[in-house]
C-alpha positions in Angstrom: 13.0 -37.8 6.6 16.0 -35.4 6.4 15.9 -32.3 3.9 19.4 -33.3 2.8 17.4 -36.3 0.7 15.8 -33.7 -0.9 18.7 -32.0 -2.5 17.2 -28.6 -1.8 19.2 -25.4 -2.0 20.3 -24.5 1.3 20.8 -28.1 2.3 24.0 -30.0 3.0 24.5 -31.6 -0.4 23.5 -29.0 -2.9 26.3 -26.8 -4.4 24.7 -25.4 -6.9 27.4 -26.3 -9.6 25.0 -29.3 -10.5 25.9 -32.6 -9.5 25.2 -36.1 -11.2 21.7 -36.1 -9.8 20.9 -32.7 -10.6 22.1 -33.1 -14.3 19.8 -36.0 -14.4 17.0 -34.7 -13.2 17.3 -31.5 -15.3 17.8 -33.9 -18.6 14.5 -35.6 -17.3 12.7 -32.4 -16.9 14.0 -31.2 -20.6 13.4 -34.1 -22.4 9.7 -33.9 -20.8 8.9 -30.2 -21.7 10.2 -31.4 -25.8 8.3 -34.9 -26.0 4.9 -33.7 -24.2 2.9 -31.3 -26.4 1.5 -28.1 -24.5 -1.8 -28.5 -22.7 -4.9 -26.6 -24.5 -6.1 -23.3 -22.3 -9.7 -23.1 -24.2 -9.7 -19.6 -22.1 -10.0 -21.8 -18.8 -8.6 -19.2 -16.7 -11.3 -16.5 -18.7 -14.0 -19.3 -17.9 -13.1 -19.5 -14.1 -12.9 -15.9 -13.4 -16.2 -15.2 -14.9 -18.0 -18.0 -13.1 -16.9 -16.7 -9.6 -18.9 -14.5 -7.7 -18.4 -10.8 -8.2 -16.4 -8.9 -5.7 -18.8 -6.6 -3.9 -16.3 -4.6 -2.8 -14.8 -4.1 -6.5 -17.2 -1.5 -7.7 -17.2 0.4 -4.0 -13.5 1.1 -4.8 -14.3 2.2 -8.4 -17.0 4.8 -6.9 -14.5 5.6 -4.4 -11.8 6.3 -6.9 -14.4 8.6 -9.4 -15.5 10.5 -6.0 -11.6 11.1 -5.5 -10.8 12.0 -8.6 -13.8 14.5 -8.6 -12.6 16.0 -5.0 -9.5 16.6 -6.7 -10.6 18.1 -9.6 -12.3 20.3 -7.5 -9.9 21.5 -5.1 -7.6 22.4 -8.2 -10.5 24.6 -9.8 -11.1 26.3 -6.0 -7.2 26.7 -5.7 -6.8 28.2 -9.2 -9.9 30.8 -8.2 -8.3 31.6 -5.4 -5.4 32.3 -7.0 -6.7 34.7 -9.6 -9.3 36.2 -7.5 -8.1 36.9 -3.8 -5.3 39.1 -3.3 -2.8 36.9 -1.3 -0.5 39.9 -0.4 -3.4 41.4 1.8 -4.3 37.8 3.0 -0.5 37.2 3.9 -0.1 40.8 5.9 -3.9 40.0 7.6 -2.4 36.5 8.9 1.0 38.5 9.9 -1.2 40.6 12.3 -2.6 37.7 13.9 0.6 36.3 14.8 2.2 37.9 18.3 5.6 39.6 18.0 6.9 37.2 21.1 6.1 34.0 22.4 6.6 33.0 25.7 6.7 29.4 26.4 6.5 28.6 30.0 6.7 25.0 31.9 2.8 25.4 32.1 2.8 25.2 28.3 4.9 22.5 27.8 3.2 20.3 30.5 -0.3 21.0 28.7 0.7 20.2 25.2 2.4 16.9 26.7 -0.9 16.2 28.5 -2.8 17.1 25.3 -0.4 15.0 22.9 -0.7 11.7 25.5 -4.1 11.9 25.5 -4.8 12.1 21.6 -2.0 9.8 21.2 -4.2 7.1 23.7 -7.2 8.2 22.2 -5.9 7.1 18.7 -4.9 3.8 20.3 -7.8 2.8 21.7 -9.8 3.7 18.4 -7.2 1.3 16.4 -7.6 -1.0 19.1 -11.3 -1.2 19.9 -13.3 -0.1 16.7 -13.8 -1.8 13.8 -13.6 0.5 10.6 
């Protein structure tokens, strides 16, 4: 059977302007919509959904969201406490004293960084491919 037999969009005989067959089919559907009564729902969807077994992961997701919310509230409270009770200027100067005045990057450092990055990337790939989360 050829797809042009169905008069589908994208087939050769459908032009979007509505040929005679399309208008007849549209008229048939329109008359069926007006002459036939709507089906009574009787809460069919609610009955079916309530009869299905509960998703065991749904409650876990709700608990995870609640836990994450409490974590975020705790983090914000911690940041507020740091803002009001810690002298940020002294912390910044202490951090700046730790940073060296000059930084020398040698080829050994570059190769070491590349090797560490490669090992980390391979480890991440292996974990994603082999460990079921």
